[in-house]
N, C-alpha and C positions, 0 to 999 in steps of 0.2 A: 135194598132196605128203604130207599127213598121213593116209595110208590104212594101209599096213603100218607106217608110222611110229608110228601111235597104238597103243601097247602097254601092257599092265599086268597085274597079278595079284600073286601072291605072289613078291616079289623076295627072293632069298636074300642076306643080308648077314651077314658074320661078321668079327669082329676076329680075323683068321686065326691059328690056332695050328697048323693042318694044312692041306695043300693039298686042293682039291676032288677028287672022283672023276676018274679018268683021262679026259682029253679031248684031242683033237687041237688044240692051241693055243687051248683054251678053247671049242671048237666041237663040238657033238654034233648029232644029228638034231633034238633038241628044246630045246637050250639054248645060250646064248652067255654066257661069263663074262668080266667085266672085273675088273681089279685097281686098287685105290687104295692108294697109300703116302702117308700124310699125318700131320699132328699130331693125335692124339686125347688127348694128355696135355700138361700144361705151359701156358705163357702164350699159346700159339697154338691151344689145343685147340678152341676154339669155331669156328675156321676150318675145320679138317679135318672136324669134326662137321657143320657147316653145309653144306659141299660134299657130304658123303656123303648127307645127308638130301635135298638138292635133286636129286642124281643119282638116288637111289632113287625119289623122287616121279615123275621122268620115266620111269624104267624100269617102275614099277608102272602108270602110265598106259598105257604101250605094251603091257604084258603083259595088261592087262584087255581090250584090243581084239584079242587073239589073238597077240601077239608079232610079230616080224619074220619073215615067211615061215614062221610057225608055231613059231619058236624063242622061248623065254622068255629074258628078260635077267636076269642075276644079277651081283652085285657082292661081291667079297671085299676086305676092308680090312686094312691093316697099319699099325701105329703107329710113326712114326719120331721122335716127340717133338720135331719141328722141329730135329733135329740131323743134319747132312750124313752123318756116318759111319753112323748108324743107318739113314738113308734108303737109302744104298748097299747096306748089308747086307740090308735088307728087299727092295729091288728085285732083288738077286741071287737071293734065295730064289724070288721070282716067276719070274724068267727060268729058273732051274734046273728049276723044276717044269713049265714050258711048258704050263700049264693055263689061260692067259688070252689073249684076243685082243689086248688093249691095256692100257696104263696110262691111267687117267682121273682127273682132279681132284687131282693132287698139289699140295701147298701150300708156297709159299715160294721165295725166290730162292736162298739158300745151299744148300738141299736139292736144288732142280732143277738148279742149276749142277753139283752133284756127280753127280746121276743121269743127266742128259741124255746125256753121252758113252757111258755104259753102255747106255742104251736105243737110242741111235743105232747103236752098233756091232752090236747084236743085231737091228736092223731092227724094233724094237718100237715100235708107234705110241704117241705121248705126246700126250694130248688134254686141252685145257682146263686147263692149270696155273693155279693161283691166284697169279699173279705177273705184273707188267707188265715184267719184265726184258727188256732189249733183245736179249740173246744168244739168247733163244728165238724172236725174230722173224727170225732168219737162215734164209732159205728153203733154203739149201744143205744144211741138216741132213737134209731129206727125210723125217723121221718125226715132226715136231712141228707141231701145229695149235693155235692160240690162239683164245680167245674174246674176251678183254678188250683194251681200249686199253692202250698202253704207259705206264710210269711217266713217261716224258718228256712224254707228252700231259697226264698229271695235274698234274705240277709246273708246266707252262706255264699250265694253267688257274688254278692257285693264284696265280701271280705276276701274271697278267693281271687277276685280280680285285683283289688287294691293291694293286698299283701302278697299273694303268691305270684301274680303276674307282674305287678308294678313295683313291688318291693317297698311299699310304704310301711311306716312304723308308727305314725302319729295320726290317730283317727278319732274324731269327735262325732257326737250325735245331737241332732235336734229332733225332738219328738213331741207329739200331742200328749198332753198330760191327762191321759185316761187309759182305758183298757186297750185300745188300739195301739196307742203309742208305746205302752209298756210291753205289749207283745213284741213289737219291733225291737225295743231296747233289749229284751231278753234274747232275741235271736242274734243280735249283733254281739252282745257280751259272750254268748255261748260260742259263736263262731270265732271270736278273738281268743277265747280261753283255749280252744282246741289248738291254737297256735302260740300258747303261753304269752298272750298279750292282753292288755286292758285298754279301755278308752282313756284318752287324755283329757276329755271334757264332755259335759252333758249340758244341754239346755232344753227348756220346755216352754210350751205356750198352751193357753186354754182353748179347748174345742170351740169352734164357731167364733173365734176372734182372729185378728191378725197382729196381736200384741207380741212381737218377736224381738224387739230391739234389745231388751235386757238379756235374753238368751244369746243373741248375737255378740254382744259385748263380752259376755263370759266366755263364749267359745273362742272368739278371736284372740283373747288373752293367752290361750294355750298354744297358739300358732300351729294348728293341725295341718297336715297335708291334705286331708280329705274330711268333709262333713257328710255323714250319711243322714238321711232325713225321712221321718215317718210322720206324714201329715197330709192335709188336704191342700189343694192347689193354691188357694189365695194366700194363706199364711206362708207357705213355702216360697211362693213368688215374692212376697214381701221380704223374706229373709235374704233371698238371693239378690234382689234388687238393692237392698240396703248394703249388703256385703260389697257389691260392685262399687257403690258410691264411696265406701270407706277403703277401697282398694284392698279388700280382703279377698283373695283369689285362690282358695283351695279347690280341690276337685269336689263337686257337688254330686251326690248320688241319692236318688229318690226311689221310693217303693211304688209299685204299680198303682196302688190305690190313689196316688196323687192325681191321676187323670192326665195323661201325657199331652193330649191336644190342648186341654184347658190350661195346663201349666205353660206350654209353649206360647199360647196366645196371650196369657197374662204377662209373660216376661218380655215378649218381643225381642229386641236386639240383645237384651241381657241374658237370654236363654242359651246362647251358643255354648256348646260344650257340656251342658248339664246332662248327666247320665240318669236314665230311668230303667229299672228292671221291668220285664214284661212276662206275661204268663199265657198269652194266646199267640197264634201265628201272626206274622208281620202283615198288617191289613192292606198293604199296597202291593204285595207280591202276588199278582194274578196268575203266576205260573203254578201256584198251589191250588188244586181244584176247589178246596173248601173256601179259599179266599175269593176265587172267581165267583163262586155261588153267592158268597156274602156281598160282594160288590154289586152284583146284579140285583140281588134282593133289596139292598139298601137304596139303590137308584130307583127301583120300581116303587118302593114305599114312599120315598121323598127325594126327588132329584136334587134338592138343595143341600142335602146332607153329604159331607165329604167323609170318606172312610177314616176311622181312627180305632184305637185299641179298645175303647169302652164300648162303642157300638158293636165291634167285632165280638167282644165277650158276650154282650147281650144276645147277639144273633146265635152264638153257639149254645148259650143257655136255652134259648128258645128251641133250637134243634134237638137238644138233649131231652127237653120236656116232651117234644113231639114224638121222639123215638119211643118213649115210655108209653105214650098214648096209643101208638100203633100196637105195641106189644100187649097192652091191656085188652085189646079186642073190641068188637062192636058193642058188647054188653057192658058198657062202662059204668063203674061206680067209683067213688073215692077209694074204697077198700081194694077194688081191682087195680086201681092206679098205683096204690101203695105197694101191692104185690108185684106189679110189673117193674116198678122202680127198684124194689128189693132184689128182683131176679136178674137185673141187668148185669152182664159180665163184660162183653166186648161190643161196643156200638161203633159202627163205621159211618162217619159223617163225611161223605165225599172224599174218602181217603184218609181223613183224620180219625185215628183210632182212639176211642175213649174206653178206658179199662176200669172195671169195677170188680169187686169180689169180696169174700169174707175178710172183714177188717179193713176194707178199702171203699170209702164212699166218695172218693175224689177221682174225677174223670181224667184229668191231665196232670202231668208232672213237669212239663217243660218250663224252664226259666232262661231268659236270655237278656242281655243288656243292649240298650239303645242310647244314642246320643242325639241331642237337639242340634241341628245344623244352623248356620247363620241365617238361612231363609225360613226357619221355623219348621222345616221338614225333619225327618228322623232317618238315622242310619244305624245299622247294627254295629255293636262294639266287638271287635275281635277279642277273644279271650283265650286263655291257656298258653300265654307266653308272649303275646303281641298286643299292641294297642294302637 
């Protein structure tokens, strides 16, 4: 399946200030252009950047092999600062220009909640959003395809480990006070309710801030055994760092959206033992064929980039988008691309099976837990009875 799928070369990427040369919905005889609207500034910047670099690595790999039916793949990016109003304005610019085949790799729940209706109304494909929000799993939308497992699956994995494996009874939550955070809150409360339990404390902070001290003091007063966390890496790092200073040492558990590498880098020595759930294969395990491909593609794209979970996800999103391009055939139109995406059932990416079908627009279901080590590296957390 990876023949015309395998493509690479000089992939164009711009933090767009102007639209590319005129093209019919991003398609010319020798090029296909995708658009990415994501955070490249602010507390979530590492997420938008990581997704971009992973997508570019997949595109470069494909272009080096001759492109998809001879067409090279290109990516243009717009910064929304992780703010919904900016995301809507940037997507409207993309749609007005009509110079891209699809939106790929957007970042965040509040931003995608704002842009999804706009993309759906325009019949504009929305591929591989970096969020596990449930509303994007609604297959009636007709233009949305997800790579990652849902936040509900992640939060269930947290509680299964903390309660079922470790026997904890007192769990608190810190969450971003917006749609993203409340999705995580709902997932945690539902997972606890299935075990006849409730949270012992809740704390919130405002999006795009690191104002977490008040939440920390409220949560610490409840003396929880664990604090589960739904937020971006900078405020989460601030919470953990302040907790260490106050000798508040519960088990800290984070959602994949936090950005594992960014969080570990922000925390330094304070990161040891922090748990993060993951939704893509372990990016350092080259014994997995798709991980070996990813590592090679990332190094060829930019030798300075080290493997991590976010670029791994971007790479897989890029490969998923490429698989649909191949299925659409050489007579490519946006309508043909939408049809190809809608017709996907099983897609094999170097041994990694992506499954779709009626009522299922999500490629992967895997969730596993990792722990930050003393040296800033990551190791899997054994679950199901041992830790």
